[in-house]
GUVO-983837 format. One record per residue (C-alpha): x negated, y negated, z negated; residue number from 1. Coordinates in Angstrom, 1 decimal. Example, Ala and Ser with C-alpha at 12.3 -4.5 7.8 and 13.67 -1.06 7.14 Angstrom:
REM GUVO-983837
     xx     yy     zz num
  -12.3    4.5   -7.8   1
  -13.7    1.1   -7.1   2
//
This chain:
REM GUVO-983837
     xx     yy     zz num
    8.3    5.3    7.4   1
    4.7    6.2    7.5   2
    1.9    5.4    5.0   3
   -1.6    5.1    6.4   4
   -4.8    4.5    4.7   5
   -7.4    2.3    6.4   6
  -11.1    1.6    5.5   7
  -11.9   -2.1    5.6   8
  -15.0   -4.1    6.4   9
  -16.2   -7.7    5.9  10
  -14.5   -8.1    2.5  11
  -16.5  -10.7    0.6  12
  -14.5  -11.3   -2.6  13
  -11.3  -10.2   -4.5  14
   -9.2  -12.9   -2.8  15
   -9.7  -11.0    0.5  16
   -7.2   -8.5   -1.0  17
   -4.6  -11.1   -1.2  18
   -5.3  -12.4    2.3  19
   -5.0   -8.9    3.8  20
   -1.8   -8.2    1.8  21
   -0.2  -11.1    3.7  22
    0.2   -8.6    6.5  23
    3.4   -7.7    4.7  24
    4.8  -11.1    5.7  25
    3.2  -11.4    9.1  26
    3.9   -8.1   10.8  27
    7.5   -6.9   11.5  28
    8.0   -3.3   10.4  29
    5.5   -3.4    7.5  30
    7.1   -2.5    4.2  31
    4.1   -2.8    1.9  32
    0.3   -3.4    2.0  33
   -2.0   -2.6   -0.9  34
   -5.6   -3.6   -0.5  35
   -8.6   -2.7   -2.8  36
  -11.6   -5.0   -2.5  37
  -13.9   -2.7   -4.6  38
  -13.1    0.4   -2.5  39
  -12.7   -1.4    0.8  40
   -9.5    0.3    1.6  41
   -5.8   -0.5    2.2  42
   -2.6    1.5    2.3  43
    0.1    0.3    4.7  44
    3.6    1.6    4.6  45
    5.4    0.8    7.9  46
    8.1    1.7   10.4  47
    6.4    3.7   13.2  48
    9.1    2.8   15.6  49
    8.2   -0.9   15.3  50
    4.5   -0.9   14.8  51
    1.4    1.2   15.5  52
   -1.9    1.7   13.8  53
   -3.6   -0.2   16.6  54
   -1.4   -3.2   16.1  55
   -2.2   -3.2   12.3  56
   -5.9   -3.0   13.1  57
   -5.6   -5.9   15.6  58
   -3.9   -8.0   13.0  59
   -6.6   -7.3   10.4  60
   -9.3   -8.2   13.0  61
   -7.5  -11.4   13.7  62
   -7.8  -12.2   10.0  63
  -11.6  -11.7   10.3  64
  -11.9   -8.2    8.8  65
  -12.4   -4.8   10.2  66
  -10.1   -1.8    9.8  67
  -10.2    1.9   10.7  68
   -7.6    4.5   10.0  69
   -8.6    7.2    7.6  70
   -8.0   10.7    9.0  71
   -6.3   13.0    6.5  72
   -7.8   16.4    6.7  73
   -5.8   19.4    5.7  74
   -6.9   21.0    2.4  75
   -8.6   24.3    2.7  76
   -6.9   27.2    0.9  77
   -8.8   29.9   -0.7  78
   -7.1   33.2   -1.0  79
   -8.3   35.8   -3.4  80
   -7.6   39.5   -2.9  81
   -6.2   41.3   -5.9  82
   -8.3   44.3   -6.9  83
//
């Protein structure tokens, strides 16, 4: 299972969250979808062997919205030398 965050566009009201969360029932391999209207993001947990990010984006576009995966950047580590 993989959890991927996506930025969303074209959200016009809070009911858009519910509409997007229907992906859970539409796409095989999706375990959960949590959308946030105010932040214009969604988290999707899905089986990578059954579904790709591209297929999720295409399904969101078919619903009339836009979606882009959020790239997770590694955290920088700062090392301090002992004196």
